[in-house]
C-alpha positions, 0 to 999 in steps of 0.5 A: 296571334289572330285568327285567321292568319292569312286573309285572301279577301284583302285582295278582292276589296276593290275593282282596282286591286282585283284588277291589279292582282288578276292572274289571266288577262284578255287582250283585244288581239288574243280575239278571231272573228269568225264572219260568213259572207254569202253569195248573192247578197247586196245587204247583211241578212240575220242568222236566226239562230245566232242573234246579232250575227250576220250573212254579209254581202261583200260591202258589209263584211268589209264594213265589219271587218273594218270595226273588228280592226279598229276595236283591236281584235287580232283576226278574222276567221271567213267562211263562204256560203255559196249559191250552188253546191255539188258532190266536190265542192267545186266552188271551193277552188274557183277562183270565183267562189265566194270564199276566195273572191271576199278573200280577195276583197278583203286582201285589196281592202286591208293588206296585211293590216289584218290577218285574214284566216280562211277556212279550208272545208268542202262542207259548205260548198258540197251538196251532200254537207260532208267535209270531203268527197264521198266514196262509192259507199257513201263514207268520206274518201280520206284520200281523194279529200286531200287532194282537193284541200291542196288545191283549196289551200292554194287558191285561198293563199292566191286570193289573199289568206294570209292563215288558212284552217283545215277544219275537216279532220282529214288524216294527213290534211296538215302535211298534204296542204303544207307541201302544196303550198310550198310547191306553189311558192306561198311558204309564208302562209301560215296553217291553223290546224283544227287539230282536237275538233270534236263531233259536238252537239253544240254546232246546231246554229252553225248548220244554219250559218253555212247552210249545210245540206248535211244528212246524218253526222260527222262521227266517222272523222271528228273526234269523239267527245269521250276521247282525250288522249287522242287529242294529243295524238292529232295535235302532234301529228299536226305539229309534226306536220307543219302546222303553225297554230293548232285548235281545240273545238269546241271550247266549253265542253272541252277545256280540259282538252285545251289545257292538255293541248296547251301544255304540251303544244310548241306552237300557238293554241287556239280555242273556238267558242262555237255557235251553240255556245253564243246562242245558249248565252244569248238566249239565256240573256235574252230571257232575263236569266243571266247577265249577257255582258257578265256572262259573255266576259267570264266565258271568254276569260275561261277559255283564256285560263284553260290555255288559249292564246287565241280564242274565236269568238262570235263576241270578238270585236264586242269584247274587244271594244270593253277591253280597250275601254 
């Protein structure tokens, strides 16, 4: 018998063979596009730390959603950037707040043809930049924040969000929001819980995107990067409280966590390819150090391979177009 007996390279010999025998595939519908709508704009404005990503006006937002939908993207995740902030994030619950206005405009434009997801967090709307209201001692008041989250979830559902996505990492947030939605008659509104959201150094460009006024950090409520088992606890608590989908964030440095969560979850699992991941690849490609498209596609495929059913990525429209050919 000749050596070697097994030749795995046979199945790598041509692009067609590699495509035929691929173990994991990304589909355009797996992708969710995060988007930023900024109050007061009449035309889109670039976000300098995230080349190619925009602060949208209402009109440019609609146009970009049309592009994403035409490419086959599964949904959008909308963040609102208000012109004014206050200590309790009043703009988050007001029907006239930029996020709720934009949701209503998109719902009128697209209806159920596009899955509208909305970020449910106060950090964009507070003048201190934290994800909740502050107690007298300066810490984030978990239970007082939950009350606002409940009202925020109802306001987003009323505006047209099909999925609300609590990202503040407050204990009990999913259960409280679920109860508020159900009491208001929005029993069909889904919750995508940011269940394992870590305090990460890679959020930096996002701070510019939402014009955050945060001083300090969020380590008292976002997860510690050293903890792995805790992610399972957080995810199971969210599922028990009624989460319809769960998320791991960030993706790149937490693929082991994503794998763990995917193996235990009884609901769909999302992962967020965050701003720092995006900006690093864009910067390296701009310097000619890596092949941009190949690096983008490989990074997204790696998240899928680790177990994500849904992938939030700022390249969603671009990748979806390539996948469709």
